[in-house]
C-alpha positions in Angstrom: 0.0 0.0 0.0 2.8 2.3 0.9 4.6 1.5 -2.4 1.5 2.5 -4.4 1.2 5.8 -2.6 4.9 6.4 -3.3 4.5 5.6 -6.9 1.4 7.8 -7.2 3.2 10.7 -5.5 6.1 10.3 -8.1 3.8 10.3 -11.2 1.9 13.4 -10.1 4.9 15.7 -10.3 5.8 14.2 -13.7 2.4 14.9 -15.1 2.4 18.3 -13.7 5.8 19.1 -15.3 4.6 17.6 -18.6 1.6 19.8 -18.6 3.8 22.8 -17.9 6.2 21.8 -20.8 3.4 21.1 -23.3 3.1 24.7 -24.7 6.9 24.9 -25.0 7.0 21.5 -26.8 4.3 22.6 -29.2 6.0 25.8 -30.0 9.3 24.1 -30.7 7.5 21.5 -33.0 5.7 24.3 -34.8 9.0 26.1 -35.2 10.6 23.0 -36.8 7.6 22.6 -39.1 7.7 26.2 -40.1 11.5 26.0 -40.7 10.9 23.0 -43.0 8.2 24.7 -44.9 10.3 27.8 -45.4 13.2 25.7 -46.6 11.0 23.8 -49.0 9.5 27.1 -50.2 12.9 28.7 -50.7 14.2 25.7 -52.6 11.1 25.7 -54.8 11.5 29.4 -55.5 15.2 28.9 -56.3 14.4 26.1 -58.7 11.6 28.0 -60.4 14.0 31.0 -60.7 16.6 28.9 -62.3 14.1 27.3 -64.7 12.8 30.8 -65.7 16.3 32.0 -66.4 17.0 28.9 -68.5 13.8 29.4 -70.4 14.7 33.0 -71.1 18.1 32.0 -72.4 16.6 29.2 -74.5 14.1 31.7 -76.0 16.8 34.2 -76.9 18.8 31.4 -78.5 15.9 30.2 -80.6 15.1 33.7 -81.8 18.7 34.4 -82.7 18.8 31.0 -84.6 15.7 31.8 -86.6 17.0 35.3 -87.4 20.2 33.8 -88.7 18.3 31.3 -90.7 16.0 34.0 -92.1 19.0 36.1 -93.2 20.3 33.0 -95.1 16.9 32.4 -96.6 16.9 35.9 -98.1 20.1 35.2 -99.9 18.8 31.8 -101.1 15.6 33.3 -102.4 17.5 35.9 -104.4 19.7 33.1 -105.9 16.6 31.0 -106.7 14.9 33.9 -108.5 18.1 34.4 -110.5 18.4 30.7 -111.4 14.7 30.6 -112.5 15.4 33.6 -114.8 18.6 32.0 -116.2 16.9 28.7 -116.8 13.9 30.3 -118.4 16.2 32.2 -120.8 18.2 29.1 -121.6 15.0 27.1 -122.4 13.8 29.9 -124.6 17.0 29.8 -126.6 16.8 26.0 -127.0 13.2 26.2 -128.1 14.2 28.7 -130.7 16.8 26.3 -132.1 19.8 28.2 -130.8 22.8 26.6 -129.1 23.7 27.4 -125.6 27.0 29.0 -124.8 29.4 27.0 -122.7 28.5 27.1 -119.0 25.1 28.7 -119.5 23.3 25.4 -118.6 25.1 25.0 -115.3 22.4 24.4 -112.7 24.4 25.5 -109.6 24.9 29.1 -110.9 23.8 31.3 -109.2 22.0 29.1 -106.7 23.0 29.5 -103.1 21.6 26.7 -100.9 20.1 27.3 -97.4 22.0 25.8 -94.6 19.9 26.5 -91.5 20.5 25.5 -87.9 18.1 23.9 -85.5 20.5 23.3 -82.6 18.8 25.8 -80.2 15.3 24.4 -80.8 16.5 20.8 -80.4 18.3 21.7 -77.2 15.2 23.3 -75.8 13.2 20.2 -76.6 15.9 17.9 -75.0 16.1 19.8 -71.8 12.3 20.2 -71.5 12.6 24.0 -71.5 9.8 24.3 -74.1 7.4 23.5 -71.3 8.0 27.0 -69.9 7.3 28.8 -73.2 3.9 30.3 -74.2 2.0 27.6 -76.0 0.9 29.7 -79.0 4.5 30.9 -79.5 5.8 27.4 -79.2 3.3 26.2 -81.8 4.5 28.9 -84.2 8.1 28.0 -83.7 7.4 24.2 -84.2 5.6 25.0 -87.5 8.5 27.2 -88.6 11.0 24.4 -88.1 8.6 22.0 -89.8 8.4 24.3 -92.8 12.2 24.6 -92.7 12.5 20.9 -93.0 10.1 20.8 -96.0 12.2 23.5 -97.7 15.3 21.5 -97.2 13.6 18.4 -98.8 12.7 20.5 -101.8 16.2 21.9 -101.9 17.6 18.4 -102.1 15.8 17.9 -105.4 17.4 21.0 -106.8 20.9 20.0 -105.6 20.6 16.4 -106.6 18.1 16.3 -109.5 17.2 13.0 -111.1 18.6 12.3 -114.5 16.1 12.9 -117.3 15.2 10.2 -119.9 17.9 9.8 -122.6 17.1 11.0 -126.1 18.4 8.9 -129.0 21.2 10.7 -130.8 21.8 13.2 -128.0 25.5 12.2 -128.0 26.0 14.1 -131.2 27.2 17.7 -130.5 24.9 20.4 -131.8 22.2 17.9 -132.9 18.5 18.5 -132.3 18.5 15.4 -130.0 21.1 17.1 -127.9 19.1 20.3 -127.7 16.0 18.3 -126.8 17.8 16.5 -124.0 19.2 19.7 -122.6 15.8 21.4 -122.8 14.1 18.5 -120.9 16.8 18.6 -118.3 16.4 22.3 -117.8 12.6 22.2 -117.7 12.8 19.6 -114.9 15.3 21.8 -113.1 13.2 24.9 -113.6 10.2 23.0 -112.1 12.2 22.1 -109.1 13.4 25.7 -108.7 9.8 27.0 -108.8 8.7 24.5 -106.2 11.6 25.6 -104.0 10.6 29.2 -104.5 7.1 28.4 -103.3 8.5 26.7 -100.2 10.8 29.7 -99.7 7.8 32.1 -99.7 6.0 29.9 -97.2 9.1 29.7 -95.0 9.5 33.4 -95.0 5.9 33.8 -93.8 6.5 31.4 -90.9 9.7 33.2 -89.9 7.8 36.5 -89.9 5.1 35.0 -87.7 7.7 34.3 -85.0 10.2 37.1 -85.5 8.1 40.1 -86.5 7.2 42.2 -83.3 3.6 42.7 -84.3 3.0 38.9 -84.7 5.1 37.6 -81.8 3.3 36.5 -78.6 4.8 36.5 -75.1 7.9 34.3 -75.0 7.1 32.5 -71.7 4.2 31.4 -69.5 3.5 33.6 -66.5 4.1 31.9 -63.2 2.3 32.9 -60.1 
């Protein structure tokens, strides 16, 4: 009986002290939770800030890349127009029964091929940075690179045209068969050039849709 009373007298002070310490314990626990929340929040803010900076750099790189590609396209379109004019004049001479002067039938003169870059766009896709861009702007950029690829496909047919059907007797210099073969070859090349010119006009429009200030939307999503 005496042992129970001694034990009871020992427990009572412990409970009393525990009740006294409870507010302090709760405050300390709340402080720890608050510190953790602040740490997580700071880390999330820092991560978002880094992602925003990366997206801004990626956006600038894509715009610079497209501007460089557009400048190249301007030169290519000028050369395509000149090549179309030269081919048309050469075909007219052949149709009139005239011989071509040496070198006048060269397809590569004065054509200057487009050699565009897509490194910035591919890098943004690989790193997932495109997810931080404005959707409408991203769609326009994707269509621009898609049209750029179509232009390159058409350009390949100009650079590596298929050989036209042989004409009997075309081996004889100055013969009508030789003029017929050259005319068929040039007409095919002229067709490819005109197709390339059409793709060039379309590509210029897509470049303008991204690069012209009046048409360009906000580069990135807004984050709250």
